[in-house]
N, C-alpha and C positions, 0 to 999 in steps of 0.2 A: 815131395811126398804126395801121393794121390789123395784127392778129396774123399773123405769118408761120408757117404750118403746113407743115413739110417732112417730117413723120413718114412713114416708109416701112415700118414694121414691122407685125407682126400686129395685127389689130383684130377682136374678136369680132363686132361689128356689120357690118363690111365683109364678113366671111366667113360671116355668118348662122349663127354658132355660139354657143350659149347655155350651154355646159358646159365647164369646164376639164378638161384632160387629167389623168388619174391614172396614174402609173407605179408599179406594185406590185412590179416585179422589177428585175433588174439592167439597166443601160444604160451603154454605154461613154461616156467623156468626149467622144470625137469625135462620136458620134451625138447626145449631149445638146447639144453645141455647135451642130451643124447644125440640129437640130429645134427647139431652144428659145432658146438664147442668141443665136444669129445672127438668128433671126426675131423676137426680142423677144417671145417667147410665154411666158406664165406657165404653171405646172403644179404638180401635187401629187406628192410622192414619199413613200415609206415610209422612215423614218429607219433601219430595220434594214439596209437595203441601201446606205445612203449614209454613215452614221457608224459606223465600226468601233470596237469596244470602248467603246460609249457607257455612261455612268453613269446610274443611276436617281436623278436629282436631284429631291428633294422638300424640304419644309420642314425635316424632321429632318436631312437631308443638309446643307442650307445652314447650319443652326445649328451643326453639328459641324465644318464645314470652313471657314466664313467668319468672320473676326473681326468684332467688334461695332463696325464702322466707321460714321461718320455718313453718312447718305444724305439725298437731297432727294426728298421725296414730293410728289405733287400731290393736293390735296383736291378731291373731286368737287363740281361745281356742277350742280345740277338733275340732268338725266339724261345728262350729257356729261362726258367727259374731254378734256383738251387745252388748256383755258384756265383751269383752276382755280388757286387760290392755292398757293404753294409752302410747304412746311413741312419743317424739319430734324428728323431723328429718328435714333436709334441703330438699326442694322439689326435687331438681335435683338428690340428693342421692336416694330418693325414686324412681324416674324414672329409675335410673340405676338398682335398684333391680328388677323392673318390666321387664326391658329388659333382665335381667339374668334369668327370669322365676320364681323369688321368689314369693311364695304364702302366706307368713306368715303375711304380712301387708296389711292393707286396708285403703285408704283415705276416711274417713267418713265425715259427716257434720262438717265443721269448724265453730264452734259456735261463735256468736258475742254477745256483751252485749245488753240487752234490758231494756228499761224504763218500766214504768207501762202501757204505751199505745202502744208501737211499738218497733221494733229493732232500735238500735242506728245507723245502717247503712243499705244501700240497699243490700250489700253483704259483704262477708269476704274479707280479704286481698288478698287471692289467686284468688278468682273469680273476684275481682275488676280489676285485670290486664287483664282479658278476656272480660271485659264488652264491648269493642269496637267490639268484634267478635261475640257477642251474640245478639239475637233479643231483641229490647226494648219493643216491643209489638207483639202480634200475632193477625192478622186480624180475625182469626177464633174465637177468644175469645170476639169479639165485644168490649164493653166498659169496660170489666174486665181488671184490670191492674195486672202486675206481682208483686207479693208481695216480693219475695225473690229468689235469685239464689243459687243453691248448686251444687257442683261437687262431684261425687263419682268415685273412681278409684281403681282398684285392678286386681289381676291375679289369675285365678283359673282353675283347671282341675278336681276338685273333685265333682262329681255329688251329693254327700251326703252333701256338704257344703251349709248351708242356714242361713238366718237371723232368729231371733226369730219372731214368729207370733206376730204382734203388729198392732195397728191402728195409723193413722196419724191424724193431726189436720187441715189440709188444703187440698183443691183441688190440685192435683199434675199433672203437665204435664211433663212426664218422657221421655227424649230423649236418646235413646241408640246410642252412637257414634261408639263403637266397641264391637265385641263379640256377645253374646246372653244372654238373661236373661229369667227366668221363674218366673212369679208372681203367687202365690197361694192366691186367694182373696175370702173373704166372705163379704156379705152385713152387714151393721150395725144392721140389723134385728137379727143377730146371737149373739149380745151382751149378752143376758141372758145365752147363752150356751158356750161361749168362755171366760172362767174365766180369767180376767185380774189380775195382781198383785195388783192393786188398786181396790177399791170398787166403781164400776160404779153407779152413782146416777140416771142419766137420759140419754136417747137417744132422742135428739130433732127431730122434724119432718124432718129436712133437713139432718139428719144423724150425727150431732155433738154429740160426746160422752163426757159426763162431769162427774166429780167426786165430784161435789159440787152443791148445789141448787142455788148458787149465780152467775151462768154463763148463759148468754142468748144464744139463738140459733146462734147469729152472733159471739160468742166467747167473747163478752164484759163482764167484771165483773160489777155487779150491782152497787157497790160502786163507781167505776170509772165513770159510766154513771151518777149517781146522782151528783157527784162532778163537772163534766163538765157542767151539766145543771145549777147547782148553780152558777158556775163561770160566765155563760152567763147572768143570772138574776142579779148578783151583778154588772156587767158592765152596764146593762140596767138601773138599779136604779141609779148608779153613774152618767151616762150620763144625765138622766132626772133631777137629783138633781142639777147638774152643770147648766143645762139649766134654771132652776128656778131662779138662781142667776144672770142671764144675764139681762141687761137693755132692749136690743132689742130682744124680744122673737118672734119666728115664730109661737108658739102655746100659747093659753091662759093658765093661771095658773091652772084653773080647769081641763083642759084636761091633763096637765102634772101630776097634783096630782092624778088624777084618774088612769093614767098609772102606777104611782109609787105604788099606793095602790094595783092594780092588780098584779104587780110584787112581792110585799111583800107577798101577799096571796099565790102566786105560790112558793115563797121561803119557806114559812111555811110548805107547803105540802112536798116539797123536804126534808126539815129538819126532818119532821116526817118519811119520807121514810128511811132516814139515821139512825134514831133512831130505827125503826123497824128492819132494816137490822142488826144493832149491837146486838139487842136482839135475833134475829134468829141465828146469827153467834155464840153467846155465848151458845145457847142451842144445836147447831148442833154438833154431836159427830161422826165424820167419823171413820170408821173402819181403823185400821192401815194396811199398806201393808203386804202381806203375806211374801215377801222376801225383804231383804235389798240390794241385789246386782243387781237388775234390776229395771227399771223405772216402774211407775204405769201403763203405757199404753202397757206394754209387757204382753203377755198371759202366763199362767202357764202351758198350754199344747201347743203342736206343731202339725204341720200337719203330716200325716202318708201316706206313699206310698200306693196306692190302685191298685187293680186288674181291669181288663177290665170289669168284671161282677159286680163290685160294683155299686150300684144304689144310686147316691148322693141325690135323692129325696125321698128315703125310710126312714121312721122313725126308721128302724132297723139298718141303717148304722151309724157307729161311726162318731161323729161330726168332728173328725180329718181327715176324708176322704171326707168331703162334700164341699171342696173348688172347685173353678173354676180355671182351669189351663189357664194361659195367657202366650203364648210363644212370646217373643219380640225379634226380630232380628235387626241386624245392620240397622240403618236408620228409624226404627219404632219409633213412639211416642205413649206412653200409657197414656191416660187421665184417672186418677184414681179419684174417687169421694171422698169427705170429709169423713174421718173416716172409709173407708173400711178397714177391717182387712186384713193384707197381710204378707206373708212370701215370701222371695225371694231367688232364686238360680242364681248365675252368672257364666258365663263361658267365658274364653278368649282363 
């Protein structure tokens, strides 16, 4: 089945723009929402204007403020991070390796358990100890809340070292504490051209890339949505039924019975939705991943170094060269949109 591309947000190539916006001053939450969040447009910000009372977090700070908890590291393979072997190590031992200039290990996302609806915790054991030194909310993001904190830490002097080209599942606010980093980004519009390991089913209008027809644009699974709605209806019916049994009623029996009848009709429709979902689920035959050693959202191709004369807007240019280079320096914040494809290179 052909990929459904409904993406309607900002695209560098569609707008013939090759440079990311940099905001070096103050910007209101309302203006930021209108210009960047609503349009799905990435940008660079200065952390001095975004994070109030920020701490100078370096290796010395981490050693003094973070307990020597076990962490999971990734061991570098060739010139790439993202598919290396995992290794357990005490956090302070890892910091010592960094101080010695070791470039073989990288502190990647420390995963936490998730339920069907959300992560089991706000952040992992390592980041939890930093929570008092991290912003709880960002004024520039308005009423949007921080979903999760992650910390990445490593040492590198190899300009050829990069992560696999991949896409993320959430809007990211990436704060660079030390060193410098280069993001090579593509719009979700490129989903048909950047072959992922998994078979992309749809790109939603907000840029969410999904591998199943049962995921909504907000990332919710249809079955979870139906079950939550059914739970609410069951509670409503139970409350109304209990009210019928009371001697002193606030409402007439006919009104209560009518309310129960409407709720039961709604419940029947939801049960039909669940049944239809199960039938569609049974018929849906997703293609297997091409490779077993990388996740579905990793691309099978990677970015390619380009020359000055390469035209990223030309149909004749290789797709591996059509990325937008985003150079992030110490103190910068990179706001990346949901599901932008990205490969990164880090330097310390």
